[in-house]
C-alpha positions in Angstrom: -88.4 53.5 99.7 -85.7 51.9 101.7 -86.4 51.3 105.4 -84.4 53.5 107.7 -81.4 52.0 109.6 -82.4 51.4 113.2 -79.7 51.9 115.9 -79.9 51.3 119.6 -77.5 53.6 121.5 -76.8 52.4 125.0 -75.0 53.2 128.2 -74.1 50.2 130.3 -73.5 49.8 134.0 -72.7 52.6 136.5 -71.2 54.9 133.9 -73.1 58.2 134.4 -71.7 60.4 131.6 -73.8 60.3 128.5 -72.8 63.4 126.5 -70.9 61.4 123.9 -73.8 59.0 123.5 -76.2 61.8 123.0 -74.0 63.5 120.4 -73.7 60.2 118.5 -77.4 59.6 118.7 -78.2 63.1 117.4 -75.7 62.6 114.5 -77.2 59.3 113.6 -80.7 60.9 113.6 -79.5 63.8 111.5 -78.2 61.3 109.0 -81.7 59.8 108.7 -81.4 56.8 111.0 -84.0 55.8 113.6 -82.3 56.0 117.0 -83.4 54.4 120.2 -81.5 55.7 123.2 -81.8 53.5 126.3 -80.7 56.1 128.8 -78.2 55.5 131.6 -77.3 52.5 133.8 -78.7 49.6 131.6 -77.6 46.0 132.0 -76.4 44.0 129.0 -79.6 42.0 129.3 -81.8 45.1 129.1 -79.8 46.2 126.0 -80.3 42.9 124.2 -84.0 42.8 125.1 -84.5 46.4 123.8 -82.5 45.5 120.6 -84.8 42.5 120.0 -88.0 44.4 120.7 -87.0 47.4 118.5 -85.7 45.2 115.7 -82.5 47.2 115.3 -79.8 46.9 112.7 -77.0 48.0 115.1 -76.2 48.4 118.8 -73.9 51.1 119.8 -72.5 51.0 123.3 -70.8 54.0 124.9 -68.6 53.1 127.8 -66.2 55.3 129.8 -66.1 53.3 133.1 -63.2 50.9 132.1 -65.5 47.9 132.1 -65.4 47.4 128.4 -63.6 44.0 128.6 -66.5 42.7 130.7 -69.4 44.5 129.1 -68.7 43.8 125.4 -68.1 40.0 125.8 -71.2 39.8 127.9 -73.3 41.5 125.3 -71.8 39.3 122.5 -72.6 36.2 124.6 -76.2 37.3 125.1 -76.5 38.1 121.4 -75.5 34.6 120.5 -77.7 33.1 123.2 -80.7 35.0 121.9 -80.0 34.4 118.2 -79.3 38.1 117.5 -76.9 37.2 114.7 -77.5 39.9 112.1 -77.0 42.9 114.3 -73.8 45.0 114.4 -72.3 45.6 117.9 -70.1 48.6 117.9 -69.1 51.1 120.5 -67.0 54.0 121.7 -65.5 55.6 124.7 -62.2 55.4 126.6 -60.8 52.1 125.4 -57.0 51.4 125.1 -55.7 50.3 121.6 -54.8 46.8 122.8 -58.3 46.2 124.2 -59.8 47.5 121.0 -57.9 44.8 119.0 -58.9 42.2 121.5 -62.6 43.1 121.4 -62.6 43.2 117.6 -61.1 39.7 117.5 -64.0 38.6 119.7 -66.5 39.9 117.1 -67.2 43.5 118.2 -67.3 45.9 115.3 -65.6 49.3 115.2 -64.7 51.1 118.4 -64.6 54.8 118.3 -62.5 56.8 120.7 -63.0 60.4 121.8 -62.6 62.8 119.0 -63.8 60.4 116.3 -65.8 62.4 113.8 -69.5 61.5 113.9 -69.5 61.2 110.1 -67.1 58.2 110.5 -69.6 56.5 112.7 -72.5 57.2 110.3 -70.5 56.0 107.3 -69.4 52.8 109.2 -72.9 51.9 110.1 -74.2 52.6 106.6 -71.4 50.5 105.0 -72.0 47.6 107.4 -75.8 47.6 106.7 -75.1 47.8 102.9 -72.6 44.8 103.1 -75.2 42.8 105.1 -77.5 43.1 102.1 -80.5 45.1 103.3 
């Protein structure tokens, strides 16, 4: 039997609204993935440490605070620093289109904005893991 896909769902910084993250976490669980939800107000360092300890396939960061251009590059840098090279970093929240393209060019995966169907997120993660070759 294939091992289930493991996804860390995280909220970073002072952003205190986690309804979207919880909806995504539930959808991923319902799709058969193992989900680790970090809860609110985590630092990028805490997220990477949890991702390493939990041996995840993907890290999903939900951000509504406007700090996405700081948070995602910081997480990417920590991933490189810690040798977390085979883990997908994706996210969602209130992120302008220009920032989405800038973040993707830095190495962030797909960024889902409000209203994105949870099935699109599930399909994206499954496809990424399949392409990785697990």
